[in-house]
Phi, psi and omega in degrees: 000109187245136179285147176258086186291332177295317178293321178303315181296322179297315182293315180299326180293332180279343190269152172279323180263147176247123184226162171295117187233130173234133180235134180231156174290308184222136175223169172289301180204127178295327176298318181295320180293321177292323177298318177298319178296321179298318180295338179265008174090019179299148182283157173303143182097350178301133183235136171234129181231153181211160177264353177204144172237138177263347180219041178292149180222154179246202180293153177058030175074009180287152173291144178248119183297118188224066184290166184283142166062022175229355184226168172245123178239112191224134177232144182234139176272128178230158178232073183280165173268183184298322183289319188273342183298329181285348182261001186297319184294308178295327175299316180294324178297317178295317180296316180296321177298315178301316183295314181297318180295324180294315186276339185252336186075010181258156178268129179258166174230158176244124173263119182311133008268320193215023177270129178263127184246146172225123185054036176081001181247145181286127180241355189209140173237149184228134177223114176256129180230132181239149175251129177240124176266312180219136176067206186261358182272122181287143172293317179191171175225147176246124181249112182251136180226129175243129182236128174282104180282314177227156172289140179291160176302130182086357178087175179286156177303155186304324186290341179237006187300325184282343186244343186268143176222182181225157182287316187246154177285161175302144182099346176292143177293110185295324180293316179295320179297318179300310184298312182297318183288322177298317179293313182295321181292316179298315178299315182295320178298315181293322177297311182291322180294327179298333179250023187291326179294328179270004182056048178302329183289342194297314182298317180293323179295309183296324180295333181260352183295124191251009186259342185296132181084007183246155173285132182226169169242125177268122182253123183205127176052042177080002179248157178229131179233127176291140184208181179228128180278119187262317187194167172227136180266186185286347171269004180060032165284147183254127177269121181238148172244122183280139183285332187288326182227000178077004181287155179243150183211135171272123182248127179267333180219175175128187182231138178227161170234141174278131180267130177273132181265000000 
């Protein structure tokens, strides 16, 4: 595993913020590498990025598709307090949306809780992991973001083909796209994190939230219930009304699908 110092210098030159940055062609998982760096005392803001992961993972322990030379896989070390650690995921969704919009000129949407959509297709996954040694105060948190910059050769695997999309069209220079997006994403994360206690991210998140007023399916413990998304509060809990019995519920976590009529 060899660092690409030339690429690191290029990316840092594009950025407003200067942080400890390491870039690799291929890694097992950028989250795992940042966790190792944290255990060795790395400072907050440390970033590790790669063009491929061999053991990337998403929410609920799922594998995260991380093919070579078509995506950006980036993780950042943060040291949040108890109050702000719960806000990392929506903060990251807003930051990723800002970065993608900056480099692509396209408008993104957020599907609750943390899926970033472009033209109705998922282009980004987010995984925040925190370590707690004692009590409720985290030792540190690792914030991982994967962005599909281009569709892979031959297209996405069959199991995600209907839902996955890419930021740039085929023929785009993958190296230039990686560098620009890595710089924009790192800057956006640091900007949004600086205002996380004041929920600076909230307005941007809500403005992009695309599920309110739509028919959805709530997926939980192997069951699926048709529902209607009514509202989101400032904690970004989602108020849903179930179609089977008319009951309403505020949901803080979980998985939903938007139903097409």
